C-alpha positions in Angstrom: 13.6 -41.0 -80.1 14.7 -37.6 -78.8 12.8 -36.1 -75.9 11.7 -32.5 -75.0 13.7 -32.2 -71.8 12.0 -29.3 -70.2 8.5 -28.9 -71.4 6.9 -25.6 -70.5 3.1 -25.6 -70.6 1.8 -22.3 -71.9 -1.7 -21.1 -72.2 -3.2 -21.6 -75.7 -6.6 -21.3 -77.1 -7.4 -25.0 -76.9 -7.9 -26.0 -73.2 -6.7 -29.6 -74.1 -3.3 -28.5 -75.5 0.0 -27.2 -74.3 3.2 -26.1 -75.9 6.6 -27.7 -75.7 9.8 -25.7 -75.7 10.2 -26.7 -79.3 7.2 -24.7 -80.1 4.9 -27.6 -81.0 1.4 -28.3 -79.6 1.5 -31.2 -77.2 -1.9 -32.9 -77.4 -0.7 -36.5 -76.7 2.5 -38.1 -75.7 4.2 -36.8 -78.9 4.8 -33.3 -80.2 2.7 -32.6 -83.2 2.7 -29.9 -85.8 6.3 -29.7 -87.0 7.2 -33.4 -87.4 10.3 -33.2 -85.2 9.4 -36.5 -83.6 10.2 -35.3 -80.0 8.3 -37.0 -77.2 6.9 -34.9 -74.4 8.9 -35.6 -71.2 5.8 -35.3 -69.0 2.6 -37.2 -70.0 -0.1 -34.7 -70.5 -3.6 -35.2 -69.2 -6.2 -32.6 -70.2 -8.2 -30.9 -67.4 -11.4 -32.9 -68.2 -9.6 -36.2 -67.8 -8.1 -35.1 -64.5 -11.6 -34.1 -63.2 -13.0 -37.5 -64.3 -10.2 -39.4 -62.6 -10.9 -37.6 -59.3 -14.6 -38.4 -59.5 -13.8 -42.1 -60.1 -11.4 -42.1 -57.2 -14.0 -40.7 -54.8 -16.5 -43.2 -56.0 -14.0 -46.1 -55.5 -13.3 -45.0 -51.9 -17.1 -44.8 -51.2 -17.8 -48.2 -52.7 -14.8 -49.9 -51.0 -15.7 -48.4 -47.6 -19.2 -50.1 -47.8 -18.6 -53.3 -49.7 -15.4 -54.5 -48.1 -16.9 -54.8 -44.5 -20.1 -56.2 -46.1 -18.1 -58.8 -48.0 -16.1 -59.8 -44.9 -19.3 -60.1 -42.9 -21.0 -62.2 -45.6 -18.0 -64.5 -45.7 -18.2 -65.0 -42.0 -21.9 -65.9 -42.1 -21.2 -68.2 -45.0 -18.6 -70.1 -42.9 -21.1 -70.4 -40.1 -24.0 -71.5 -42.3 -24.3 -75.1 -43.3 -26.3 -75.2 -46.5 -24.8 -78.2 -48.3 -27.6 -80.4 -47.1 -30.3 -78.0 -48.1 -31.9 -77.8 -51.5 -31.9 -74.6 -53.6 -35.5 -73.9 -52.8 -34.9 -74.2 -49.1 -32.0 -71.8 -49.4 -34.2 -69.2 -51.1 -36.9 -69.7 -48.5 -34.5 -69.5 -45.6 -32.9 -66.3 -47.0 -36.3 -64.7 -47.5 -37.3 -65.6 -43.9 -34.1 -64.1 -42.6 -34.7 -60.9 -44.5 -38.2 -60.7 -43.1 -36.7 -61.2 -39.6 -35.0 -57.8 -39.9 -38.4 -56.0 -40.5 -40.0 -57.2 -37.2 -37.0 -58.0 -35.1 -37.9 -55.4 -32.6 -41.3 -57.1 -32.0 -39.6 -60.1 -30.4 -40.2 -60.3 -26.7 -37.5 -61.5 -24.4 -38.1 -63.4 -21.1 -37.6 -60.3 -19.0 -40.1 -58.1 -21.0 -43.4 -60.1 -20.7 -43.6 -60.9 -17.0 -44.5 -57.5 -15.7 -43.4 -58.5 -12.2 -46.1 -61.1 -12.1 -45.6 -64.4 -10.3 -46.3 -68.0 -11.4 -47.7 -70.0 -8.6 -46.0 -67.7 -6.1 -42.7 -67.8 -7.9 -41.0 -65.0 -9.8 -40.0 -66.0 -13.3 -36.4 -65.1 -12.5 -36.6 -67.7 -9.6 -37.8 -70.3 -12.0 -35.0 -69.4 -14.4 -32.4 -69.8 -11.6 -33.8 -73.2 -10.8 -33.5 -74.2 -14.5 -29.8 -73.1 -14.6 -29.2 -75.0 -11.3 -30.7 -78.4 -12.3 -29.4 -78.3 -15.9 -25.7 -79.3 -15.3 -26.7 -82.1 -12.9 -29.4 -83.5 -15.2 -27.1 -83.3 -18.2 -24.8 -85.8 -16.6 -27.5 -87.8 -15.0 -29.3 -88.6 -18.2 -26.0 -90.1 -19.6 -26.2 -92.9 -17.0 -27.6 -96.2 -18.1 -30.3 -96.3 -15.5 -31.9 -93.0 -16.8 -30.9 -93.5 -20.4 -32.9 -96.5 -21.5 -36.7 -95.9 -22.0 -39.2 -98.6 -22.4 -42.2 -97.7 -24.6 -44.7 -99.1 -27.1 -44.3 -97.2 -30.3 -46.4 -99.5 -32.5 -49.9 -99.3 -31.0 -52.4 -98.8 -33.9 -54.3 -95.5 -34.0 -57.8 -95.9 -32.5 -59.0 -92.6 -33.7 -59.8 -91.2 -37.1 -56.6 -91.4 -39.1 -55.2 -88.1 -40.3 -53.8 -87.6 -43.8 -50.4 -86.5 -42.4 -47.0 -88.0 -43.3 -43.4 -87.2 -42.3 -41.6 -85.1 -44.9 -38.2 -86.5 -44.0 -38.4 -90.1 -42.8 -34.8 -90.2 -41.6 -35.5 -87.3 -39.1 -38.7 -89.0 -37.9 -37.2 -92.4 -37.3 -36.0 -93.9 -34.0 -33.1 -96.3 -33.4 -34.4 -99.0 -31.1 -32.0 -101.0 -28.9 -31.0 -104.6 -29.7 -31.3 -107.2 -27.0 -27.6 -107.2 -26.3 -27.6 -103.4 -25.9 -30.2 -103.5 -23.1 -28.9 -103.7 -19.6 -29.6 -107.2 -18.2 -31.6 -105.8 -15.2 -34.0 -104.2 -17.7 -34.6 -107.3 -19.7 -36.4 -109.1 -16.8 -40.1 -109.5 -17.0 -40.7 -108.0 -13.6 -41.4 -104.3 -13.4 -39.0 -102.5 -11.1 -41.1 -100.6 -8.5 -39.5 -97.8 -6.4 -41.6 -97.5 -3.2 -41.6 -94.6 -0.7 -40.9 -96.6 2.4 -41.0 -93.5 4.5 -44.6 -92.7 3.8 -47.6 -94.0 5.7 -49.5 -97.0 4.5 -52.6 -94.9 3.6 -50.4 -92.7 1.5 -48.9 -95.6 -0.4 -51.5 -95.5 -3.2 -49.6 -97.4 -5.8 -49.6 -95.3 -8.9 -49.4 -98.3 -11.3 -52.5 -100.0 -9.8 -54.6 -96.8 -9.6 -57.5 -96.4 -11.9 -56.2 -92.9 -12.6 -53.2 -94.5 -14.3 -53.5 -94.7 -18.0 -51.0 -96.9 -19.9 -49.4 -94.1 -21.8 -46.3 -96.1 -22.4 -48.2 -99.1 -23.7 -46.7 -101.4 -21.1 -49.8 -103.6 -20.8 -50.8 -103.5 -24.5 -52.0 -106.8 -25.9 -49.9 -108.8 -28.3 -52.0 -107.9 -31.3 -51.6 -104.1 -30.6 -47.8 -103.9 -30.8 -44.7 -104.8 -28.8 -42.4 -103.0 -26.4 -39.3 -101.2 -27.5 -36.2 -100.2 -25.6 -34.9 -96.8 -26.8 -31.6 -95.2 -26.0 -32.6 -91.6 -25.4 -29.0 -90.4 -25.9 -29.1 -91.7 -29.5 -32.6 -90.3 -30.1 -32.4 -86.8 -28.6 -35.1 -84.3 -29.5 -34.6 -82.4 -32.7 -36.4 -80.8 -35.6 -38.2 -83.5 -37.6 -40.0 -81.4 -40.2 -43.3 -82.8 -39.0 -45.7 -80.0 -38.3 -48.4 -81.9 -36.5 -51.0 -79.0 -36.7 -53.9 -81.4 -36.8 -52.6 -83.4 -33.9 -52.3 -80.4 -31.7 -55.8 -79.2 -32.8 -57.1 -82.6 -31.8 -55.3 -82.5 -28.4 -56.8 -79.1 -27.5 -60.2 -80.1 -28.9 -60.3 -83.5 -27.0 -59.3 -81.8 -23.8 -62.0 -79.0 -24.0 -64.1 -78.3 -21.0 -67.6 -76.7 -20.8 -67.8 -73.0 -21.1 -68.7 -72.4 -17.5 -65.5 -74.3 -16.4 -63.2 -72.6 -18.9 -62.8 -69.6 -16.7 -61.8 -71.7 -13.8 -58.2 -71.2 -12.7 -57.6 -75.0 -12.6 -58.6 -75.4 -16.2 -56.4 -72.5 -17.2 -53.5 -74.1 -15.5 -54.2 -77.4 -17.4 -54.2 -75.6 -20.7 -50.9 -73.8 -19.8 -49.3 -77.2 -19.1 -50.3 -78.5 -22.6 -49.1 -75.2 -24.2 -45.9 -75.4 -22.2 -45.2 -78.9 -23.6 -45.8 -77.6 -27.1 -43.5 -74.6 -26.4 -40.7 -77.0 -25.2 -41.0 -78.9 -28.5 -40.7 -75.7 -30.4 -37.7 -74.5 -28.5 -35.8 -77.8 -28.9 -36.7 -77.8 -32.6 -35.4 -74.3 -33.0 -32.1 -75.0 -31.3 -31.5 -78.5 -32.8 -32.9 -77.7 -36.2 -30.4 -79.2 -38.5 -28.9 -82.0 -36.5 -25.8 -83.6 -38.2 -25.3 -86.5 -35.7 -28.1 -87.8 -33.6 -26.2 -89.0 -30.6 -24.4 -87.1 -27.8 -23.1 -89.3 -25.1 -21.3 -92.2 -26.7 -21.9 -95.9 -26.8 -24.0 -98.0 -24.4 -22.0 -100.3 -22.2 -22.6 -104.1 -22.4 -21.4 -107.0 -20.2 -20.4 -104.5 -17.5 -17.6 -103.1 -19.7 -17.6 -99.4 -20.3 -17.0 -98.8 -24.0 -17.2 -95.1 -24.3 -18.9 -92.8 -21.8 -17.3 -89.6 -22.9 -19.2 -86.6 -24.3 -19.3 -86.4 -28.1 -19.8 -82.9 -29.5 -23.4 -82.3 -30.6 -23.2 -80.9 -34.1 -26.2 -78.9 -35.1 -27.4 -75.7 -36.6 -30.1 -73.5 -34.9 -32.8 -71.6 -36.8 -33.5 -68.2 -35.5 -36.4 -67.6 -38.0 -38.2 -70.7 -36.7 -37.8 -69.6 -33.1 -39.2 -66.2 -34.0 -42.2 -67.7 -35.7 -43.0 -70.3 -33.0 -42.0 -68.6 -29.8 -40.2 -65.2 -30.2 -43.4 -63.3 -31.1 -45.6 -65.2 -28.6 -44.6 -64.2 -25.0 -47.5 -66.2 -23.6 -46.0 -69.4 -25.0 -42.7 -68.7 -23.3 -44.5 -68.0 -20.0 -46.3 -71.4 -20.3 -43.0 -73.1 -20.9 -41.7 -71.7 -17.6 -45.0 -72.7 -15.9 -44.8 -76.3 -17.1 -41.1 -76.6 -16.0 -42.1 -75.3 -12.6 -44.8 -78.0 -12.4 -42.4 -80.8 -13.1 -39.8 -79.4 -10.6 -42.7 -79.2 -8.1 -43.4 -82.9 -8.6 -39.7 -83.7 -8.0 -39.8 -81.7 -4.8 -42.9 -83.4 -3.6 -41.5 -86.9 -4.5 -38.1 -86.3 -3.0 -38.4 -89.1 -0.4 -39.6 -91.5 -3.1 -36.7 -90.7 -5.4 -34.2 -91.1 -2.6 -35.2 -94.8 -2.4 -33.9 -95.4 -5.9 -30.8 -97.6 -6.1 -30.1 -96.8 -9.7 -29.2 -100.4 -10.5 -28.6 -101.1 -14.2 -25.9 -103.8 -13.8 -22.8 -101.7 -14.0 -21.5 -100.9 -10.5 -19.4 -97.9 -11.3 -21.9 -96.3 -13.6 -24.7 -96.9 -11.0 -22.7 -95.3 -8.2 -22.2 -92.2 -10.3 -25.9 -92.1 -11.1 -26.9 -92.5 -7.4 -24.5 -89.7 -6.4 -25.8 -87.3 -9.1 -29.4 -88.1 -8.2 -28.6 -87.4 -4.5 -27.0 -84.0 -5.6 -30.2 -83.2 -7.6 -32.4 -84.0 -4.6 -30.3 -82.2 -2.0 -29.9 -79.0 -4.0 -31.8 -76.0 -2.9 -34.5 -74.8 -5.3 -36.8 -71.8 -5.2 -39.7 -74.1 -6.3 -39.2 -76.2 -3.2 -39.2 -73.3 -0.8 -42.5 -71.7 -1.8 -45.4 -72.9 0.4 -48.0 -71.7 -2.2 -46.2 -73.6 -4.9 -46.3 -76.9 -3.0 -50.0 -76.8 -2.4 -52.3 -78.9 -4.6 -52.9 -77.5 -8.1 -56.2 -79.2 -8.8 -58.0 -79.7 -5.5 -61.5 -79.4 -7.1 -61.4 -80.7 -10.7 -58.4 -83.0 -10.3 -60.0 -86.2 -11.4 -61.8 -84.6 -14.3 -58.5 -83.0 -15.5 -56.7 -86.3 -15.3 -59.4 -88.1 -17.3 -59.1 -85.5 -20.0 -55.3 -85.6 -20.0 -55.4 -89.4 -20.6 -57.0 -88.8 -24.0 -53.6 -87.6 -25.2 -52.3 -91.2 -25.0 -54.7 -92.3 -27.8 -53.9 -89.2 -29.9 -50.2 -89.8 -29.7 -50.6 -93.3 -31.2 -51.9 -91.5 -34.4 -48.7 -89.4 -34.9 -46.9 -90.7 -38.0 -43.6 -89.3 -36.8 -42.1 -92.1 -34.6 -39.6 -89.7 -32.9 -42.3 -87.3 -32.1 -44.4 -90.1 -30.7 -41.4 -91.2 -28.5 -40.8 -87.8 -26.9 -44.5 -87.1 -26.8 -45.1 -90.2 -24.7 -42.1 -89.4 -22.5 -43.2 -85.9 -21.7 -46.8 -86.9 -21.3 -45.8 -89.6 -18.8 -43.8 -87.1 -16.8 -46.6 -84.5 -16.8 -49.1 -87.2 -15.8 -47.1 -87.9 -12.7 -46.9 -84.2 -12.0 -50.7 -83.9 -12.4 -51.5 -86.9 -10.2 -49.1 -85.4 -7.6 -51.0 -82.1 -7.9 -54.5 -83.5 -7.2 -54.3 -83.5 -3.4 -52.0 -83.2 -0.5 -51.3 -87.0 -0.7 -48.2 -88.2 -2.4 -47.6 -91.0 -4.9 -46.5 -94.0 -3.0 -44.6 -95.8 -5.7 -43.3 -95.4 -9.3 -41.9 -97.7 -11.9 -38.3 -97.2 -13.1 -39.5 -96.1 -16.5 -41.6 -93.3 -14.9 -38.6 -92.1 -13.0 -36.7 -92.1 -16.3 -39.5 -90.1 -18.0 -39.6 -87.5 -15.2 -35.8 -87.0 -15.1 -35.4 -86.7 -18.9 -38.5 -84.5 -19.3 -37.2 -82.2 -16.5 -33.9 -81.9 -18.4 -35.7 -81.2 -21.7 -37.7 -78.4 -20.2 -34.7 -76.9 -18.4 -32.8 -77.0 -21.7 -35.7 -75.3 -23.4 -35.5 -72.4 -20.9 -31.8 -72.1 -21.5 -32.5 -72.1 -25.3 -34.9 -69.3 -24.9 -32.2 -67.2 -23.2 -29.7 -68.2 -25.9 -32.0 -66.9 -28.6 -32.6 -63.8 -26.6 -28.8 -63.1 -26.8 -28.7 -64.0 -30.5 -31.6 -61.7 -31.3 -29.9 -58.9 -29.5 -26.9 -59.5 -31.7 -29.2 -59.5 -34.7 -30.5 -56.1 -33.6 -27.0 -54.8 -33.3 -26.1 -56.1 -36.8 -29.3 -54.6 -38.1 -28.4 -51.2 -36.8 -24.8 -51.6 -38.1 -26.2 -52.5 -41.6 -28.6 -49.5 -41.5 -25.8 -47.2 -40.5 -23.5 -48.6 -43.2 -26.1 -48.2 -45.9 -26.8 -44.7 -44.7 -23.1 -43.8 -44.7 -22.8 -45.2 -48.2 -25.6 -43.1 -49.5 -24.2 -40.1 -47.6 -20.9 -40.5 -49.4 -22.6 -40.7 -52.8 -24.7 -37.6 -52.1 -21.7 -35.8 -50.7 -19.6 -36.7 -53.7 -22.2 -35.5 -56.2 -22.7 -32.2 -54.3 -19.0 -31.7 -53.9 -18.3 -32.3 -57.6 -21.2 -30.1 -58.6 -20.2 -27.2 -56.4 -16.5 -27.5 -57.5 -17.5 -27.5 -61.2 -19.8 -24.6 -60.6 -16.9 -22.6 -59.0 -14.6 -23.5 -61.8 -17.1 -22.3 -64.4 -17.4 -19.1 -62.5 -13.6 -18.6 -62.5 -13.4 -19.4 -66.2 -16.1 -16.8 -66.9 -14.2 -14.2 -64.9 -10.9 -15.1 -66.7 -12.6 -14.7 -70.1 -14.0 -11.4 -69.0 -10.6 -10.2 -68.0 -9.0 -11.5 -71.2 -11.7 -9.6 -73.2 -11.0 -6.5 -71.3 -7.3 -6.8 -71.9 -7.9 -7.4 -75.6 -10.1 -4.3 -75.8 -7.5 -2.3 -74.0 -4.8 -3.5 -76.4 -7.0 -2.6 -79.4 -7.6 0.8 -78.0 -3.8 1.3 -77.5 -3.1 0.1 -81.1 
C-alpha cells in the first residue's frame, strides 16, 4: 500500500478531519474520498480524543500515587499478620476492631501521661519503671533454672462455692501440661517440705509462715486425698498467655467477696488492698495482650533429668500481640496501669524486706552446675540496688491497722480460684495469689517472715518476673500506639492528597476546556468578520 509521505494538516470545516497532500480528507488511518488507497503517514487523533487521553493520564497518576503506597503497606501488614489459625468471623471482627482503634487512638493514655507527678508509696512511677527494667533480665534467666521453674500446686480441688455457668472456649489454650515423675527433680519428689529459714533473724521474729494461722493453703498442699492431688508444673512450658476465658463472673465474685463496710472503704489501707487486686488483673490483661496468639507454649527448652543437661538454651517465643485487646483492657484505663505499677512495687518491697531470708536459699535441685548458676543469679538479684529498697516510706508496714482483716479477706480468693474452669488461669492465679499473700503478710507489721517453703520462693520470683514483664509490655504498646498514630496521620494525609489530586484535576480540566471554548468563540468571530469583509469586497 502506498503512503502519503508528507501529510499536511489543513484547517477544514470538520474539527475531526484533516487533509493529506493528495487532497483527500484524513479521518482515520486511510485517506478517504478519492479511493486512492493511500495510508496517512501520521496516525491522526482528533482533538477530543487527545483531551480524553490527557484526562485519563492525569487520573492514572493520581490513583497510582495513592494506591501503590497503600498496596505496599497492606502487603507488609499481611506478612506480619498471622491469620491462618483464625476463622473468617474472627478476621472480620479483628478488622472491625482495628478500624475502631483509629477513631479513638488519641484517647489512649501512656504511662507518662497519667501520673501527674504523683508518687506511689513515696516512689515516683519512673523509679518503679527503672526497677522493673533492672530486675527483668536477671529474673528472665533465673526462672529458667530448675529450682525456680517447677511449681507444686493442687489444680484439682473441687469448687466449694456456687458453680458458675462458665466454660473455656478453647480447651487447648486453657490446658496445662503437668510433669511426669521422671521429669521432676529428685530433690522435689521427697515428702519433706523444704523450708528456707532466716537464720539471721531473732527467735521472736521467726514466726514460721507455714504454721501461722494467717497462712491459708492456697496451693492446696495439705488438701485431703478426696479433694484432689498435687501436681508439678513446669512454668517454662506453661507460660502465661491469652486463653480466651473472660472470667467476668470470677472477678466480680473476687471483688464482692473482698468487700469491706462502707465506713472502711475510704480507708487508705483498704484502697491499697483493692489496688493490689486490680494490679493482678491488669498484669493478666497485659500478658494476654502481648502473648495473645501463642504458637508454641514453651520458651526455655527441655527439663534436665538424671543430672544431664538436655537443652537449656533459649527457644524463640513465637506469638502475636493484639493491640485492640490492650486498648480495650488497659490502654483506655490509666488507673489500671497505675495499679499494675503499684502491685509490682509491693512485690519488690517484699523481696527487699526478705533479702536476708532469700540469701539463705541454696537453690538445690539436684543438678550442681544449674544450681550454681541459679544461686549466682539470685545473689545478683538481691545485691542489686533498687529504688524500692532505698525508700524509707516504702519499707514501712502497709497495713498496720487492718492487716489481719485484709489477710482474712484475701484468703477468700483461694476458694474462688478453685471454681475457675480454665486450668491455666487457675495455675497462674494461684501462683500470683501466693506471691501477693507473702507480700501482704510482710506488710502487716515491722516484723519479718521467719521462713518460707521452696514453692513460695518460686511463686514470688516468678510473679515478680510476670509483673516486671507486664510493665515492659505496657511500654511496648505505648511505642506501638505511637506508631499507629503516625500511620493514622500518614493515611489521613494520603487520603487528603488523593482527593486534592482529584479536585485539582477536575478544576484544571474544567478551566482549560473553558479557555479553549473562549478561544474557539474568538476564532469563529474572527472568521465571521473575515467572511463579511470578503463579501463586502466581492
